ZAMARGU-4260 file (C-alpha; in steps of 0.2 Angstrom, whole numbers, plus 5000, padded with zeros to 4 digits):
<rodrens>
0) 4664/5011/4751 | 4678/5020/4762 | 4664/5030/4770 | 4653/5014/4773 | 4666/5004/4781
5) 4670/5020/4793 | 4651/5022/4796 | 4652/5001/4800 | 4668/5002/4811 | 4659/5017/4822
10) 4644/5007/4824 | 4654/4994/4830 | 4664/5004/4841 | 4647/5010/4849 | 4641/4993/4851
15) 4656/4988/4862 | 4654/5002/4874 | 4648/4996/4891 | 4641/5000/4907 | 4655/5008/4915
20) 4664/5017/4902 | 4674/5006/4893 | 4671/4996/4879 | 4668/4978/4880 | 4682/4975/4868
25) 4699/4987/4868 | 4710/4984/4853 | 4728/4988/4854 | 4739/4986/4840 | 4755/4978/4840
30) 4772/4983/4826 | 4783/4969/4826 | 4798/4966/4815 | 4801/4948/4808 | 4814/4946/4820
35) 4804/4953/4834 | 4795/4935/4835 | 4800/4935/4855 | 4791/4952/4858 | 4775/4947/4849
40) 4774/4933/4859 | 4777/4941/4876 | 4764/4954/4868 | 4751/4942/4864 | 4753/4932/4881
45) 4752/4948/4892 | 4733/4952/4883 | 4728/4935/4886 | 4735/4936/4905 | 4725/4953/4909
50) 4710/4944/4899 | 4710/4928/4912 | 4714/4940/4925 | 4699/4950/4927 | 4707/4962/4943
55) 4714/4973/4930 | 4699/4976/4918 | 4685/4967/4926 | 4671/4971/4913 | 4683/4972/4897
60) 4695/4963/4887 | 4710/4967/4876 | 4711/4965/4857 | 4728/4962/4851 | 4730/4969/4832
65) 4748/4962/4825 | 4756/4970/4809 | 4773/4964/4802 | 4784/4979/4796 | 4802/4976/4788
70) 4814/4984/4800 | 4821/4998/4787 | 4806/5002/4777 | 4798/5018/4786 | 4785/5020/4772
75) 4778/5004/4774 | 4778/5007/4796 | 4768/5022/4790 | 4756/5012/4781 | 4753/4999/4793
80) 4748/5013/4807 | 4737/5020/4798 | 4728/5006/4795 | 4729/5002/4813 | 4720/5018/4815
85) 4708/5016/4804 | 4701/5000/4812 | 4702/5009/4830 | 4715/5005/4843 | 4717/5013/4861
90) 4739/5012/4861 | 4752/5007/4847 | 4766/4997/4854 | 4784/4995/4845 | 4792/4994/4833
95) 4810/4990/4840 | 4819/4996/4826 | 4824/5017/4827 | 4823/5017/4808 | 4806/5015/4807
100) 4800/5020/4827 | 4802/5040/4822 | 4789/5038/4810 | 4777/5028/4820 | 4781/5040/4834
105) 4777/5058/4823 | 4760/5049/4817 | 4755/5044/4834 | 4758/5061/4841 | 4748/5069/4828
110) 4732/5058/4830 | 4736/5058/4850 | 4735/5041/4853 | 4746/5032/4866 | 4764/5026/4859
115) 4773/5013/4870 | 4790/5008/4868 | 4802/4995/4874 | 4819/4999/4866 | 4836/5009/4869
120) 4831/5027/4864 | 4843/5042/4867 | 4831/5055/4861 | 4825/5069/4873 | 4807/5073/4874
125) 4795/5083/4883 | 4779/5084/4878 | 4772/5068/4866 | 4763/5054/4866 | 4776/5042/4869
130) 4779/5031/4885 | 4797/5022/4885 | 4799/5009/4898 | 4818/5007/4894 | 4828/5014/4906
135) 4836/5031/4897 | 4855/5031/4892 | 4859/5046/4904 | 4853/5036/4919 | 4862/5019/4913
140) 4876/5028/4909 | 4877/5036/4926 | 4875/5017/4933 | 4891/5011/4925 | 4901/5028/4929
145) 4895/5023/4948 | 4901/5005/4946 | 4919/5011/4938 | 4920/5023/4953 | 4916/5010/4965
150) 4930/4999/4959 | 4943/5011/4958 | 4947/5010/4941 | 4959/5024/4935 | 4960/5019/4918
155) 4950/5009/4905 | 4947/5007/4887 | 4930/5006/4879 | 4926/4996/4866 | 4910/5002/4855
160) 4900/4993/4840 | 4891/5009/4834 | 4889/5027/4838 | 4875/5022/4849 | 4886/5015/4861
165) 4897/5032/4863 | 4879/5041/4865 | 4877/5027/4880 | 4894/5031/4888 | 4894/5048/4887
170) 4893/5050/4905 | 4907/5038/4908 | 4917/5049/4896 | 4914/5065/4904 | 4918/5060/4922
175) 4936/5060/4917 | 4942/5076/4914 | 4958/5081/4905 | 4969/5078/4920 | 4962/5061/4926
180) 4970/5045/4919 | 4968/5042/4901 | 4953/5033/4893 | 4955/5025/4878 | 4939/5023/4865
185) 4941/5009/4852 | 4928/5003/4839 | 4925/4986/4836 | 4921/4988/4817 | 4911/4977/4804
190) 4919/4961/4800 | 4920/4946/4814 | 4939/4946/4818 | 4942/4956/4831 | 4960/4948/4836
195) 4971/4964/4829 | 4961/4976/4839 | 4963/4967/4854 | 4981/4964/4854 | 4983/4982/4853
200) 4976/4984/4870 | 4983/4970/4875 | 4999/4979/4871 | 4995/4994/4878 | 4995/4984/4895
205) 4975/4989/4899 | 4966/4975/4911 | 4949/4985/4911 | 4938/4984/4898 | 4920/4992/4895
210) 4913/4984/4881 | 4898/4990/4873 | 4890/4978/4859 | 4875/4969/4854 | 4871/4953/4864
215) 4875/4942/4850 | 4894/4947/4848 | 4897/4947/4865 | 4902/4929/4866 | 4914/4932/4848
220) 4923/4946/4857 | 4926/4936/4873 | 4931/4921/4864 | 4945/4930/4853 | 4950/4939/4867
225) 4954/4924/4877 | 4964/4918/4862 | 4975/4930/4863 | 4977/4930/4882 | 4966/4944/4886
230) 4954/4934/4899 | 4968/4930/4914 | 4965/4933/4931 | 4971/4953/4929 | 4958/4957/4917
235) 4941/4965/4921 | 4927/4968/4908 | 4911/4978/4912 | 4897/4974/4900 | 4882/4987/4895
240) 4872/4973/4889 | 4856/4971/4901 | 4855/4951/4894 | 4871/4946/4898 | 4862/4931/4907
245) 4858/4926/4889 | 4875/4925/4884 | 4884/4906/4884 | 4898/4910/4897 | 4901/4892/4900
250) 4920/4894/4891 | 4924/4908/4903 | 4918/4902/4919 | 4936/4895/4926 | 4946/4907/4917
255) 4946/4919/4934 | 4941/4933/4924 | 4931/4946/4930 | 4915/4949/4919 | 4901/4960/4926
260) 4885/4967/4919 | 4869/4976/4924 | 4853/4965/4924 | 4835/4973/4923 | 4828/4958/4924
265) 4829/4943/4937 | 4828/4926/4928 | 4827/4919/4945 | 4813/4927/4953 | 4796/4923/4959
270) 4787/4931/4949 | 4797/4927/4933 | 4797/4911/4938 | 4779/4910/4939 | 4776/4919/4921
275) 4787/4904/4915 | 4780/4890/4922 | 4762/4897/4916 | 4769/4902/4899 | 4776/4884/4896
280) 4759/4875/4901 | 4751/4886/4889 | 4761/4886/4875 | 4762/4871/4864 | 4775/4861/4856
285) 4777/4870/4840 | 4779/4887/4847 | 4791/4882/4861 | 4806/4885/4851 | 4801/4905/4848
290) 4795/4906/4867 | 4804/4921/4874 | 4807/4913/4890 | 4820/4902/4880 | 4825/4885/4887
295) 4845/4883/4885 | 4851/4867/4895 | 4838/4869/4907 | 4841/4886/4911 | 4828/4899/4908
300) 4832/4916/4903 | 4821/4932/4899 | 4825/4947/4888 | 4826/4965/4893 | 4815/4971/4880
305) 4804/4954/4880 | 4800/4957/4899 | 4798/4975/4895 | 4785/4971/4882 | 4775/4963/4894
310) 4777/4978/4908 | 4771/4990/4894 | 4753/4981/4891 | 4751/4978/4910 | 4756/4998/4913
315) 4743/5003/4898 | 4729/4992/4906 | 4730/5000/4922 | 4731/5015/4917 | 4714/5013/4905
320) 4706/5005/4923 | 4711/5022/4931 | 4705/5034/4918 | 4688/5024/4916 | 4685/5030/4934
325) 4686/5049/4930 | 4678/5049/4913 | 4669/5042/4898 | 4682/5033/4885 | 4678/5027/4868
330) 4689/5022/4855 | 4685/5028/4837 | 4693/5025/4821 | 4704/5039/4815 | 4712/5043/4798
335) 4729/5048/4794 | 4722/5058/4780 | 4711/5069/4789 | 4715/5080/4801 | 4710/5070/4817
340) 4715/5066/4835 | 4709/5054/4847 | 4703/5068/4865 | 4706/5053/4876 | 4726/5050/4871
345) 4734/5063/4881 | 4724/5060/4897 | 4727/5040/4896 | 4747/5045/4893 | 4747/5056/4909
350) 4740/5043/4917 | 4752/5031/4913 | 4767/5042/4918 | 4759/5044/4937 | 4755/5024/4939
355) 4766/5016/4948 | 4766/4997/4948 | 4778/4983/4950 | 4782/4972/4933 | 4796/4960/4928
360) 4807/4973/4928 | 4804/4979/4946 | 4797/4995/4952 | 4789/5005/4935 | 4789/5021/4938
365) 4792/5038/4928 | 4798/5056/4930 | 4790/5072/4925 | 4799/5071/4910 | 4791/5054/4905
370) 4807/5045/4908 | 4808/5030/4918 | 4813/5033/4937 | 4820/5024/4951 | 4822/5007/4944
375) 4835/4995/4952 | 4849/4986/4942 | 4855/4971/4949 | 4874/4969/4948 | 4879/4952/4942
380) 4897/4943/4940 | 4902/4928/4931 | 4908/4915/4944 | 4913/4896/4943 | 4894/4893/4947
385) 4888/4905/4932 | 4882/4922/4936 | 4878/4928/4953 | 4874/4944/4958 | 4885/4954/4969
390) 4874/4969/4974 | 4860/4983/4965 | 4860/5001/4958 | 4848/5011/4960 | 4850/5032/4955
395) 4846/5039/4972 | 4858/5026/4982 | 4871/5022/4969 | 4880/5005/4970 | 4876/4992/4984
400) 4887/4977/4985 | 4878/4965/4994 | 4891/4950/4994 | 4899/4951/5011 | 4920/4953/5013
405) 4919/4934/5020 | 4908/4926/5002 | 4921/4937/4991 | 4937/4931/5001 | 4932/4913/5000
410) 4928/4915/4982 | 4948/4920/4980 | 4953/4906/4989 | 4944/4895/4980 | 4950/4901/4964
415) 4968/4900/4970 | 4968/4883/4975 | 4976/4871/4963 | 4982/4887/4953 | 5000/4888/4948
420) 5008/4903/4950 | 5024/4909/4941 | 5035/4919/4956 | 5048/4932/4948 | 5065/4934/4960
425) 5082/4941/4960 | 5096/4932/4969 | 5099/4942/4984 | 5105/4935/5001 | 5098/4927/5012
430) 5080/4931/5001 | 5084/4919/4987 | 5102/4910/4983 | 5107/4896/4975 | 5107/4881/4984
435) 5124/4871/4988 | 5124/4854/4980 | 5134/4841/4972 | 5124/4839/4958 | 5114/4851/4945
440) 5096/4857/4952 | 5083/4862/4943 | 5065/4870/4945 | 5062/4877/4963 | 5073/4865/4971
445) 5089/4876/4965 | 5084/4892/4978 | 5087/4895/4995 | 5082/4908/5008 | 5070/4918/5016
450) 5058/4924/5002 | 5058/4904/4995 | 5051/4899/5013 | 5040/4911/5013 | 5031/4909/4996
455) 5031/4889/5002 | 5023/4893/5020 | 5010/4905/5009 | 5007/4892/4998 | 5003/4880/5012
460) 4990/4890/5019 | 4982/4894/5001 | 4983/4879/4993 | 4991/4884/4975 | 5008/4880/4969
465) 5022/4891/4960 | 5035/4890/4950 | 5052/4901/4954 | 5060/4911/4939 | 5074/4924/4940
470) 5072/4942/4932 | 5080/4943/4916 | 5091/4958/4920 | 5093/4955/4939 | 5085/4971/4944
475) 5073/4974/4956 | 5062/4987/4946 | 5064/5005/4943 | 5055/5018/4933 | 5065/5026/4917
480) 5059/5045/4917 | 5063/5046/4899 | 5055/5033/4892 | 5043/5029/4907 | 5046/5011/4905
485) 5049/4998/4920 | 5063/4987/4922 | 5067/4971/4933 | 5055/4961/4942 | 5041/4974/4941
490) 5043/4973/4920 | 5038/4956/4922 | 5025/4960/4932 | 5016/4972/4920 | 5020/4961/4906
495) 5011/4946/4913 | 5024/4935/4912 | 5023/4933/4933 | 5011/4931/4943 | 5020/4935/4959
500) 5037/4945/4964 | 5045/4940/4980 | 5063/4948/4986 | 5069/4962/4995 | 5057/4972/4987
505) 5053/4989/4994 | 5036/4997/4994 | 5038/5013/4987 | 5026/5026/4979 | 5030/5023/4961
510) 5031/5005/4963 | 5013/5005/4971 | 5008/5015/4956 | 5012/5003/4943 | 5008/4988/4953
515) 4997/4980/4968 | 5008/4975/4985 | 5002/4964/4999 | 5004/4971/5016 | 5022/4973/5023
520) 5029/4955/5027 | 5046/4965/5035 | 5049/4981/5041 | 5066/4991/5039 | 5074/5005/5036
525) 5090/5015/5026 | 5104/5015/5036 | 5123/5016/5034 | 5135/5002/5032 | 5153/5004/5036
530) 5170/4997/5043 | 5174/4996/5060 | 5186/5007/5069 | 5202/5000/5071 | 5206/4999/5090
535) 5218/5011/5096 | 5232/5005/5106 | 5233/5010/5124 | 5243/5024/5128 | 5255/5023/5140
540) 5250/5034/5154 | 5230/5031/5150 | 5231/5032/5171 | 5230/5051/5169 | 5215/5049/5156
545) 5203/5049/5171 | 5206/5068/5173 | 5207/5080/5161 | 5224/5092/5160 | 5214/5106/5166
550) 5209/5097/5182 | 5228/5091/5185 | 5234/5107/5182 | 5222/5115/5194 | 5224/5099/5206
555) 5245/5103/5208 | 5241/5121/5211 | 5229/5117/5224 | 5242/5106/5233 | 5255/5119/5232
560) 5242/5132/5238 | 5235/5122/5254 | 5253/5117/5259 | 5261/5135/5260 | 5246/5143/5267
565) 5247/5128/5282 | 5266/5133/5283 | 5260/5151/5284 | 5246/5149/5297 | 5259/5138/5306
570) 5271/5149/5310 | 5256/5162/5315 | 5246/5153/5327 | 5256/5151/5345 | 5247/5134/5346
575) 5258/5124/5334 | 5276/5130/5343 | 5281/5116/5357 | 5293/5114/5369 | 5307/5103/5363
580) 5312/5101/5381 | 5296/5098/5391 | 5308/5096/5409 | 5315/5114/5406 | 5299/5125/5408
585) 5311/5140/5401 | 5318/5134/5385 | 5328/5146/5377 | 5320/5142/5361 | 5304/5133/5352
590) 5301/5120/5339 | 5286/5121/5326 | 5287/5105/5316 | 5277/5112/5299 | 5291/5118/5292
595) 5288/5120/5271 | 5294/5102/5267 | 5284/5096/5280 | 5266/5104/5275 | 5271/5097/5256
600) 5274/5081/5263 | 5257/5081/5275 | 5248/5088/5260 | 5254/5073/5247 | 5252/5063/5262
605) 5234/5068/5263 | 5230/5067/5244 | 5238/5047/5242 | 5227/5044/5258 | 5241/5039/5268
610) 5243/5050/5281 | 5256/5060/5291 | 5267/5056/5309 | 5262/5073/5312 | 5246/5082/5314
615) 5239/5099/5316 | 5234/5105/5333 | 5229/5124/5332 | 5210/5126/5325 | 5215/5135/5309
620) 5228/5124/5303 | 5216/5108/5308 | 5203/5119/5299 | 5213/5119/5282 | 5217/5102/5284
625) 5200/5095/5285 | 5196/5105/5270 | 5211/5095/5259 | 5205/5080/5267 | 5188/5083/5259
630) 5194/5090/5243 | 5206/5073/5242 | 5192/5061/5247 | 5181/5069/5233 | 5194/5070/5221
635) 5201/5052/5225 | 5184/5044/5224 | 5181/5053/5206 | 5197/5046/5200 | 5195/5029/5205
640) 5178/5027/5200 | 5183/5033/5182 | 5199/5024/5181 | 5192/5008/5180 | 5181/5015/5166
645) 5195/5020/5156 | 5206/5005/5159 | 5195/4991/5155 | 5185/4999/5141 | 5194/4999/5124
650) 5192/5014/5115 | 5187/5014/5097 | 5183/5030/5089 | 5174/5030/5072 | 5175/5046/5061
655) 5156/5046/5059 | 5142/5043/5068 | 5128/5046/5058 | 5122/5051/5041 | 5127/5071/5044
660) 5143/5067/5048 | 5144/5057/5033 | 5137/5074/5024 | 5146/5087/5033 | 5164/5079/5025
665) 5171/5073/5008 | 5184/5062/5014 | 5174/5047/5014 | 5165/5041/5000 | 5146/5033/5000
670) 5135/5026/4988 | 5120/5017/4986 | 5111/5001/4976 | 5108/5010/4957 | 5091/5010/4952
675) 5084/5004/4970 | 5073/5013/4983 | 5088/5018/4993 | 5094/5030/4977 | 5076/5035/4974
680) 5075/5041/4993 | 5088/5052/4992 | 5084/5058/4974 | 5066/5063/4980 | 5070/5069/4997
685) 5066/5088/5002 | 5077/5086/5018 | 5092/5096/5016 | 5105/5082/5023 | 5098/5071/5010
690) 5098/5083/4995 | 5116/5087/5000 | 5121/5068/5001 | 5113/5066/4984 | 5122/5079/4975
695) 5139/5072/4982 | 5136/5055/4977 | 5130/5057/4960 | 5143/5069/4957 | 5158/5057/4960
700) 5168/5051/4947 | 5170/5035/4948 | 5153/5032/4953 | 5151/5025/4969 | 5134/5017/4965
705) 5132/4999/4964 | 5125/4986/4955 | 5121/4974/4969 | 5121/4974/4987 | 5135/4961/4988
710) 5147/4975/4976 | 5143/4989/4990 | 5148/4976/5003 | 5164/4972/4995 | 5168/4990/4993
715) 5166/4994/5012 | 5179/4980/5015 | 5192/4984/5003 | 5190/5005/5007 | 5196/5002/5023
720) 5186/5018/5031 | 5187/5026/5016 | 5171/5023/5008 | 5152/5017/5016 | 5137/5009/5009
725) 5118/5016/5010 | 5108/5001/5011 | 5093/4992/5019 | 5093/4988/5037 | 5089/4970/5037
730) 5103/4967/5024 | 5115/4978/5035 | 5110/4965/5049 | 5113/4950/5037 | 5130/4956/5033
735) 5136/4962/5049 | 5133/4943/5058 | 5145/4937/5045 | 5158/4949/5044 | 5166/4955/5059
740) 5176/4970/5050 | 5158/4978/5049 | 5146/4987/5056 | 5130/4997/5056 | 5132/5015/5059
745) 5118/5027/5067 | 5099/5023/5066 | 5087/5022/5052 | 5087/5036/5040 | 5066/5032/5035
750) 5054/5018/5039 | 5048/5007/5025 | 5043/4989/5021 | 5047/4973/5009 | 5030/4967/5000
755) 5024/4954/4987 | 5022/4963/4973 | 5008/4958/4958 | 5001/4964/4942 | 4989/4978/4944
760) 4971/4974/4950 | 4977/4958/4955 | 4961/4948/4961 | 4973/4937/4974 | 4979/4953/4984
765) 4969/4951/4999 | 4971/4933/5002 | 4989/4934/5000 | 4991/4948/5013 | 4978/4939/5023
770) 4991/4924/5022 | 5006/4935/5027 | 4994/4942/5040 | 4992/4924/5049 | 5010/4920/5048
775) 5014/4933/5057 | 5005/4931/5071 | 5008/4914/5072 | 5027/4919/5072 | 5033/4909/5057
780) 5040/4926/5051 | 5051/4927/5066 | 5057/4910/5065 | 5062/4912/5046 | 5071/4928/5050
785) 5078/4918/5064 | 5085/4904/5052 | 5092/4913/5039 | 5100/4927/5048 | 5108/4921/5063
790) 5108/4901/5061 | 5113/4896/5039 | 5125/4901/5029 | 5140/4908/5041 | 5126/4916/5054
795) 5131/4921/5072 | 5149/4922/5067 | 5150/4939/5076 | 5139/4934/5092 | 5153/4927/5103
800) 5163/4942/5104 | 5150/4955/5103 | 5143/4944/5120 | 5161/4944/5127 | 5162/4963/5126
805) 5145/4966/5131 | 5145/4956/5146 | 5162/4956/5155 | 5177/4969/5155 | 5192/4966/5148
810) 5209/4961/5155 | 5222/4972/5159 | 5239/4970/5150 | 5254/4978/5154 | 5249/4991/5141
815) 5237/4996/5152 | 5246/4999/5166 | 5263/5001/5160 | 5265/5019/5164 | 5263/5018/5182
820) 5279/5007/5183 | 5286/5020/5173 | 5282/5032/5186 | 5287/5022/5200 | 5303/5018/5192
825) 5305/5037/5187 | 5301/5042/5205 | 5314/5030/5213 | 5327/5036/5201 | 5321/5053/5206
830) 5324/5049/5223 | 5340/5041/5221 | 5346/5057/5213 | 5340/5069/5227 | 5349/5060/5240
835) 5365/5060/5232 | 5361/5079/5228 | 5359/5080/5247 | 5374/5071/5252 | 5385/5081/5241
840) 5377/5099/5247 | 5378/5094/5267 | 5397/5087/5263 | 5401/5105/5256 | 5391/5115/5268
845) 5401/5107/5281 | 5419/5107/5273 | 5415/5127/5273 | 5408/5129/5290 | 5426/5118/5298
850) 5437/5125/5285 | 5438/5108/5278 | 5444/5102/5260 | 5428/5094/5252 | 5438/5077/5249
855) 5442/5078/5268 | 5426/5081/5275 | 5416/5064/5265 | 5423/5052/5277 | 5419/5063/5290
860) 5402/5064/5286 | 5397/5046/5282 | 5390/5041/5300 | 5373/5037/5306 | 5360/5049/5305
865) 5357/5049/5323 | 5374/5057/5326 | 5365/5073/5318 | 5358/5086/5328 | 5342/5091/5322
870) 5338/5107/5316 | 5326/5120/5328 | 5318/5136/5320 | 5325/5151/5325 | 5308/5159/5325
875) 5302/5167/5341 | 5288/5163/5348 | 5272/5173/5347
</rodrens>
């Protein structure tokens, strides 16, 4: 009976043969599980589409032979395949289960029957009768790697459902070596409660999640993640499913969470829409509920495997048409009990591997190994309008984001609007201060300052609301090297208890690794706060200060030397001798007016620029006089010019002028804010001076570090020159505007900036940085700084003294010029003493010459000066 049936089938096959080499009816077999109704309908519809469109097979038609098999029963699947082969089929499509597909593949390889699959399969095959249209896991994994690198993820957590997920993500695991950032791998488990696992991930502060699970479980995982607070603005999810458009994501559209996936089928594509319309028209109401292009809330979507089944039938038909032009094809029944094969099987497989066509899943093309290549995946992201395409990926070019910067910025601004941010800060004048009021204030109204006004201006630009809260420990945020944990405002951001941190928070490398910062809203550097040096009382003999002691000694020596030289030359030259009695042509003696006393008087008169009643006559003496006058001109001019500065400028000598001066001494103590960026700068610096300063500060007992800037300022005031405080230059500017005893010493030791911090991977970083840049261009930042530094809270208290000192000279008091009076009175007293000495000396000389008693000669000598005869020189003329 079996032989008669086989003979009958052969006769039927011979009757189906037509003139062009193809039978009029070409049977193809489909193996489907009971749950694969959508793939079955897609298979049937593709056959009907090809039969109705005579462009591919103009003289032949396809005949769909469907067999239902259990998903786990490989024995039953083998029997169904053998049954299809006995009837005579040109190809086998399916099944979707990995347990039964391997047995089907083994039989097809033996009989050389083309086997077409549309399921995910990680096995590598070289020579077989299999053609799988589903992208290979290695290629898909490369797409995930490229997308993660494009995002710049440094660490992430992988959540997988089964071992196939690890195979799917193996390239992603290999991409991060042992020296890269850590990757955490977690398995979902068998139950339906994923919250314990998600809570562990949340406690690890990881915000990047790669989720690999079946499409049916995606909603449950995301919903439970939302319940425990893992669907915030700072979380990002990469889903490996290619059918995310088939998941109801309505509840997650407005949460701000970044949910991204790849898509093989574009439900909005023109080809998909056309097939959807035709399919809807061709299906009756009974079958529409099983329609693979399902209709939910007026949104149609196509599963990837459904579209691949449709493309697989068209690929087979096109390859069959191409093969028909080169050889005669007949279809014969095959028996699994006999060693038999179909001679056209490998030819048809090879044609399918070289065919290139466009289907619902894009370009269908295979490489030399039989794997699908050069396909394009859409990158889709969940927005408020639903899933939106933001880019594409292909194996040759990688990730290509098609969304422009303007579109991304607009989307972020739309999310920010009407959103309430929690802003963490600390009390630090003038950035954030308690508002002085007679009644108790609550909420944002209790704070004022530069940072408060800044966040208000930013909120006005972007349209969000905010709530200001103080950090519990009142610290900026530093990393504990032993526990590897942060404190202060940085900890608040990492725990996602706050969305923004705004204060005089310095952007450092360690903080930048932990959180995100906006562009700096203020630039500054580390400088030294020190007490102003005490004004030195004016020196009584400050008029001597313009010239040094050496110059004064050299001037005195020059004065004596010129006087003696003038005396010698005046005696030596004959032109300085003159006749005391011009009427007597032959005088007994000649006179010379340049005695030693007169020479010294002439020199001192010239030095004081007062002149003298006698002048030199000879060329030699005039040459000496001219050179002396030139010397006195320069010296007196220099003295006069320098005297004005020394008498009018108050001298304030500071023991330190720079950080190098601090490092060279040990008398003046110096410190900084404990746990701040200033301490980190000195601790991590490689510059020898700063290393020496850090060693000195760290070794001091009691500690020179303070718990706040205010405490440091108080220590400088109380230290009276014995303590210097290292802090940011902007804070120093604020302090010295209000405390006139303090000043900034030296320049800035480094250059840095204050920025607004936010949790890592915050999507609002770009928008807030843009708002800061806009305020900077409008001059608002300068206005805010002027308001809080120079106008409010006692600002500008030291401005008048500074202006007066810099614009006008100080008045000269008695203390400044008192030494001149002392010299004048001293000179008068010395002159009186000399006069008495001269009188006494002359009286004694007269008494000796006249042989009088000294007492008797005094009355005689008290007479007019003109009665004394002038002395004449006894030196003869030359």
